[in-house]
C-alpha positions as CSV (number, residue, x, y, z in Angstrom):
1,X,-0.1,0.1,0.0
2,X,1.4,3.3,-1.0
3,X,0.3,6.6,0.8
4,X,0.9,10.0,-0.8
5,X,1.7,12.7,1.7
6,X,3.1,16.1,2.1
7,X,5.4,17.2,4.9
8,X,4.6,20.6,6.4
9,X,6.0,22.8,9.3
10,X,4.5,25.9,11.2
11,X,7.4,27.4,13.0
12,X,9.1,24.2,13.5
13,X,5.9,22.3,14.5
14,X,5.9,19.7,11.9
15,X,3.3,17.6,10.5
16,X,2.3,14.8,7.8
17,X,-0.4,15.9,5.6
18,X,-2.6,13.5,3.7
19,X,-5.3,14.4,1.3
20,X,-8.1,11.8,2.5
21,X,-11.0,13.3,0.9
22,X,-11.8,9.8,-0.6
23,X,-11.6,8.5,3.1
24,X,-9.2,5.4,2.2
25,X,-6.8,6.1,4.8
26,X,-7.4,3.7,7.9
27,X,-7.4,6.1,10.8
28,X,-7.8,3.3,13.3
29,X,-4.2,2.0,12.5
30,X,-2.4,3.6,15.4
31,X,0.8,1.5,14.4
32,X,0.9,3.1,10.9
33,X,0.5,6.7,12.0
34,X,3.2,6.3,14.9
35,X,5.6,4.7,12.4
36,X,5.3,7.5,9.9
37,X,5.7,10.1,12.6
38,X,8.9,8.4,14.0
39,X,11.9,10.4,13.8
40,X,14.4,7.5,13.8
41,X,12.5,5.1,11.4
42,X,9.8,7.2,9.6
43,X,9.2,10.5,7.9
44,X,9.5,12.3,11.4
45,X,6.7,14.7,12.5
46,X,4.9,15.9,15.7
47,X,1.6,14.8,14.3
48,X,-0.3,13.5,11.2
49,X,-3.3,15.3,9.8
50,X,-6.1,14.1,7.4
51,X,-7.8,16.5,5.1
52,X,-11.5,15.2,4.6
53,X,-14.7,16.4,3.1
54,X,-17.3,17.6,5.3
55,X,-20.8,18.9,4.3
56,X,-21.4,22.7,5.1
57,X,-17.7,23.3,5.5
58,X,-14.6,23.7,2.9
59,X,-13.1,20.7,4.7
60,X,-12.6,18.7,8.0
61,X,-9.4,18.2,10.0
62,X,-8.7,15.0,11.7
63,X,-5.5,15.2,13.8
64,X,-3.3,12.6,15.4
65,X,-0.5,13.0,17.8
66,X,2.8,11.4,17.0
67,X,1.8,8.5,19.4
68,X,-0.8,7.5,16.6
69,X,-3.8,8.5,18.7
70,X,-6.4,11.2,17.8
71,X,-6.1,14.2,19.8
72,X,-7.5,17.7,20.4
73,X,-7.0,20.9,18.4
74,X,-3.6,21.8,17.1
75,X,-3.4,25.4,16.1
76,X,-0.1,25.2,14.1
77,X,-1.5,22.0,12.5
78,X,-4.7,23.8,11.6
79,X,-2.7,26.6,9.9
80,X,-0.6,24.2,8.0
81,X,-3.7,22.0,6.9
82,X,-5.3,25.3,5.8
83,X,-2.1,26.0,3.4
84,X,-2.1,22.5,2.4
85,X,-6.0,22.8,1.3
86,X,-5.3,26.2,-0.5
87,X,-2.6,24.4,-2.4
88,X,-5.1,21.8,-3.5
89,X,-7.6,24.6,-4.7
90,X,-9.9,23.5,-2.1
91,X,-10.6,27.2,-1.3
92,X,-9.5,30.7,-2.7
93,X,-8.7,33.1,0.3
94,X,-11.0,32.4,3.1
95,X,-12.2,29.1,4.3
96,X,-14.4,27.3,7.1
97,X,-13.3,24.0,8.6
98,X,-14.5,21.5,11.1
99,X,-12.1,20.2,13.8
100,X,-12.6,18.1,16.9
101,X,-13.1,21.3,19.1
102,X,-15.8,22.6,16.5
103,X,-15.9,25.3,13.7
104,X,-12.8,27.4,12.6
105,X,-12.3,30.3,10.3
106,X,-9.1,30.9,8.4
107,X,-7.6,33.1,5.8
108,X,-4.4,33.3,3.7
109,X,-2.6,36.5,4.2
110,X,0.1,36.4,1.3
111,X,1.6,33.2,0.0
112,X,2.7,31.6,3.4
113,X,0.7,33.4,6.4
114,X,-2.2,31.8,7.7
115,X,-4.5,33.5,10.3
116,X,-6.7,31.0,11.9
117,X,-9.6,31.8,14.3
118,X,-9.4,29.8,17.6
119,X,-12.2,28.8,19.9
120,X,-13.5,31.3,22.8
121,X,-11.9,30.8,26.2
122,X,-13.7,31.3,29.6
123,X,-12.2,32.7,32.8
124,X,-8.7,31.3,33.5
125,X,-8.2,28.7,36.3
126,X,-5.2,28.8,38.6
127,X,-3.1,25.9,40.1
128,X,-1.1,27.7,42.6
129,X,0.8,30.4,40.9
130,X,0.3,28.9,37.4
131,X,-2.6,28.9,35.0
132,X,-4.6,26.1,33.3
133,X,-6.8,26.8,30.4
134,X,-8.3,25.1,27.2
135,X,-7.5,26.7,23.8
136,X,-8.7,23.8,21.8
137,X,-6.3,21.7,23.9
138,X,-5.4,21.8,27.6
139,X,-2.5,24.0,28.7
140,X,-0.5,24.7,31.7
141,X,1.2,28.0,31.7
142,X,4.0,28.9,34.1
143,X,5.6,32.3,33.9
144,X,9.5,31.9,34.6
145,X,12.6,34.1,34.5
146,X,14.1,32.6,31.4
147,X,11.8,30.3,29.5
148,X,14.6,29.3,26.9
149,X,16.8,28.0,29.6
150,X,14.4,25.6,31.1
151,X,14.8,21.7,30.8
152,X,11.6,21.5,29.1
153,X,11.4,17.7,28.4
154,X,12.0,16.9,32.1
155,X,10.3,19.7,33.8
156,X,7.3,19.5,31.5
157,X,7.1,15.6,32.0
158,X,6.9,16.2,35.7
159,X,3.8,18.3,35.5
160,X,2.1,16.4,32.8
161,X,2.6,13.1,34.8
162,X,1.8,14.7,38.2
163,X,-1.3,13.2,40.1
164,X,-3.5,16.1,38.9
165,X,-2.8,15.7,35.2
166,X,-1.6,12.3,34.3
167,X,-5.0,10.8,33.5
168,X,-5.8,13.0,30.5
169,X,-2.6,14.7,30.1
170,X,-1.8,18.4,29.7
171,X,0.6,20.5,27.6
172,X,3.1,22.5,29.6
173,X,4.4,26.1,28.6
174,X,7.2,27.8,30.3
175,X,6.9,31.5,29.5
176,X,8.6,34.8,29.9
177,X,8.0,38.5,28.7
178,X,11.0,40.3,27.5
179,X,10.6,43.6,25.7
180,X,7.0,43.1,24.8
181,X,8.0,39.7,23.2
182,X,6.5,36.7,24.8
183,X,9.1,33.9,24.8
184,X,7.4,30.4,24.9
185,X,8.6,26.9,25.1
186,X,6.3,24.0,25.2
187,X,6.1,20.4,26.3
188,X,3.3,18.4,24.4
189,X,1.4,15.5,25.6
190,X,1.2,12.8,22.9
191,X,4.6,13.9,21.6
192,X,5.9,13.5,25.2
193,X,8.8,15.8,24.4
194,X,9.6,19.5,23.8
195,X,8.1,20.8,20.4
196,X,9.7,23.8,18.6
197,X,6.3,25.5,18.6
198,X,2.7,24.9,19.7
199,X,-0.2,27.0,18.3
200,X,-2.7,26.3,21.2
201,X,0.2,26.8,23.6
202,X,1.2,30.2,22.3
203,X,-2.5,31.1,22.4
204,X,-2.8,30.2,26.0
205,X,0.3,32.0,26.9
206,X,-0.8,35.2,25.3
207,X,-4.1,35.1,27.3
208,X,-2.3,34.6,30.6
209,X,0.0,37.3,29.6
210,X,-2.8,39.7,29.3
211,X,-4.5,38.6,32.3
212,X,-1.2,39.0,34.4
213,X,0.5,41.9,32.8
214,X,-2.4,43.5,30.6
215,X,-0.5,42.9,27.3
216,X,-2.4,44.2,24.6
217,X,-3.6,42.5,21.5
218,X,-1.9,41.4,19.1
219,X,0.7,39.7,21.2
220,X,3.9,38.9,19.5
221,X,5.4,35.5,20.5
222,X,9.0,34.0,19.9
223,X,9.3,30.1,19.9
224,X,12.4,28.1,19.1
225,X,10.9,27.6,15.7
226,X,9.8,31.1,14.8
227,X,7.5,34.1,15.5
228,X,3.6,34.0,15.8
229,X,1.1,36.5,16.7
230,X,-2.0,36.2,18.9
231,X,-5.0,38.6,18.5
232,X,-7.9,38.6,20.9
233,X,-10.8,40.5,22.7
234,X,-11.5,40.5,26.3
235,X,-15.0,40.2,27.6
236,X,-16.8,39.9,31.0
237,X,-16.8,36.0,30.3
238,X,-13.3,35.6,29.1
239,X,-11.8,36.1,25.7
240,X,-13.2,35.8,22.1
241,X,-12.2,36.8,18.6
242,X,-9.1,35.0,19.1
243,X,-6.8,34.4,16.0
244,X,-3.5,32.8,15.8
245,X,-1.4,34.2,12.8
246,X,2.1,32.9,11.5
247,X,3.9,31.2,8.7
248,X,3.2,27.6,7.3
249,X,5.6,26.1,5.1
250,X,5.5,22.9,2.7
251,X,8.8,20.9,3.3
252,X,8.5,18.0,0.6
253,X,6.0,15.5,-1.0
254,X,6.6,11.7,-0.5
255,X,5.1,8.4,-0.9
256,X,4.9,6.0,2.1
257,X,5.1,2.2,1.1
258,X,3.6,-0.1,3.7
């Protein structure tokens, strides 16, 4: 069996894209997804995404973590899928698509910049001095002195595997604000390692930065894989009109032989 795919990345958060509008891909086959995402023995990716048809929408997003299991919303993955769908002439400039967390709007800003509307977020919860919120995926946000100096894999795993979060898992973000730029590093569940960027993670971090410091929209974010922006509006109930903006890039096409 041959599987045509395209490799993408959004600020270093990388994905395998499959045009599955024929719905011929066996998405119950955890082993093949895990094998394709393997960095030692496969294509190498933080996740795999299927582009499918969906009545009433331009397309549907089905996302799997690198462990082969279907997961919650992925912001950078969503932006990359929008770029992929645009390259296949699924839409022209603006699109609507369905993901596991509901409806999303997106638009192309030039050749390689994608702006993606995220779901609304209610009031933020605290865990001690840190914050927990869901931006399509669950996130733990901890402000530190220097995010880039943290041992993200070990410190993130300690929080993710703690008694409070080990059952469902949680993504962990270490964040600091420097000269109006938000520096964010992220440990992702399902990947069980640091990723170069996380779209739902930077979104969560930006909202917490507004809550703590009053940082105004849009907030510029620096990750190890590149720069992103988060736009939002504050309401009495939380946050809405949240948009994640940044680059999405095709890396290569390939064929996986199983």
